[in-house]
C-alpha positions as CSV (number, residue, x, y, z in Angstrom):
1,M,0.1,0.3,-0.2
2,W,2.6,2.8,0.7
3,D,5.7,3.5,-1.6
4,T,9.0,1.8,0.7
5,K,10.2,3.8,-1.0
6,E,9.2,7.3,0.4
7,V,7.6,5.9,3.3
8,E,8.4,4.0,6.2
9,V,5.5,2.6,8.3
10,W,6.3,2.1,11.5
11,S,3.3,0.6,13.5
12,S,-0.6,1.1,13.1
13,V,-3.0,0.5,15.4
14,S,-6.6,0.7,15.3
15,R,-9.5,2.6,17.3
16,T,-12.6,2.6,17.5
17,H,-13.8,5.0,14.2
18,F,-10.1,5.8,13.5
19,L,-6.6,4.3,12.5
20,L,-3.2,5.9,13.8
21,I,0.1,5.0,11.9
22,H,2.9,6.1,13.0
23,G,6.2,6.4,10.9
24,R,8.9,8.5,8.7
25,F,9.4,9.8,5.1
26,V,12.2,7.6,3.8
27,Q,13.8,11.5,1.7
28,S,13.3,13.9,4.7
29,N,13.9,11.7,7.3
30,E,11.0,13.5,8.8
31,E,8.5,11.4,11.3
32,F,4.8,11.5,11.0
33,Y,1.4,9.8,12.8
34,L,-1.6,9.8,10.1
35,V,-5.2,9.8,11.6
36,N,-7.5,8.4,9.4
37,V,-10.9,9.0,10.9
38,Y,-14.3,7.6,9.9
39,A,-16.7,8.8,12.1
40,L,-20.7,8.0,12.5
41,C,-23.7,10.3,11.9
42,G,-25.1,10.2,15.1
43,S,-23.9,13.6,17.8
44,R,-23.1,11.6,21.0
45,D,-20.9,8.7,18.7
46,K,-19.4,11.4,17.1
47,E,-18.8,13.4,20.8
48,A,-17.2,9.8,22.0
49,L,-15.7,9.5,19.0
50,W,-13.6,13.2,19.9
51,A,-13.2,12.4,22.8
52,S,-11.6,9.0,22.4
53,L,-9.5,10.9,19.2
54,S,-8.6,14.0,21.7
55,A,-7.1,11.8,23.9
56,Q,-4.7,10.6,21.8
57,L,-4.1,13.6,20.3
58,L,-2.5,15.2,23.4
59,L,-0.5,12.5,23.7
60,L,0.9,13.0,20.2
61,R,1.5,16.9,21.2
62,G,4.2,18.9,19.6
63,K,4.5,16.0,16.9
64,R,3.8,15.9,13.5
65,V,-0.1,14.7,12.9
66,C,-2.0,14.8,10.1
67,V,-6.0,13.9,10.7
68,C,-7.5,13.2,7.9
69,G,-11.0,10.8,6.8
70,D,-14.7,10.5,7.2
71,F,-16.2,13.1,9.4
72,N,-19.5,12.7,8.5
73,A,-19.9,16.8,9.0
74,V,-22.7,17.4,7.9
75,R,-24.5,21.5,7.7
76,K,-28.4,19.8,7.7
77,T,-30.1,16.9,8.6
78,E,-31.5,16.7,5.1
79,E,-28.7,16.3,3.3
80,R,-28.2,12.7,5.5
81,R,-29.2,9.8,2.8
82,S,-28.8,6.6,4.7
83,V,-30.0,7.6,8.5
84,R,-32.0,6.1,10.7
85,R,-35.4,8.4,11.7
86,E,-34.2,8.5,15.1
87,Q,-31.2,9.8,14.6
88,V,-32.2,12.0,12.1
89,E,-35.0,13.3,15.5
90,G,-32.1,12.9,17.8
91,E,-30.1,15.8,16.1
92,K,-33.4,17.8,15.9
93,N,-33.3,17.8,19.9
94,H,-29.3,17.9,20.2
95,K,-27.5,20.5,22.5
96,K,-27.5,24.0,20.2
97,G,-25.5,24.6,18.0
98,G,-25.1,20.7,16.2
99,L,-22.8,18.7,15.2
100,N,-20.6,20.5,13.5
101,C,-20.1,22.5,17.1
102,V,-18.7,20.1,18.2
103,F,-16.6,18.8,15.7
104,G,-15.2,22.6,15.5
105,N,-15.1,22.7,19.7
106,F,-12.3,19.3,19.0
107,F,-10.2,21.0,16.4
108,K,-10.0,24.3,18.6
109,N,-9.5,23.0,21.9
110,I,-7.0,20.8,20.5
111,L,-5.0,21.8,17.7
112,D,-5.3,25.4,18.3
113,N,-1.1,25.2,19.5
114,C,0.0,22.4,17.1
115,P,1.7,23.6,13.7
116,Q,-0.3,23.3,11.2
117,V,1.0,22.1,7.6
């Protein structure tokens, strides 16, 4: 999967709804951490993911970290296609600010002090 001339993968760890890969870029000898996220649609599920992910990211403070993936962040519940009715109703009743607020606060609180590339 990786071009071993470009990337050396030292470890990969699978957690609930995210994969953490640790390695280095061969040519520059730079160490990195890559977090690939697959977030569930439910707001409470997302909050649990962000709590777990933020704990992991705090351990990596000061390291080169890239967080990417499918965050299932939507502006309106109508944008969702494969969501059970209970999830949509739950979203409507969720605290003010909605999912994007939870998502935004997560990155604001965790990544404010991280260098950005």
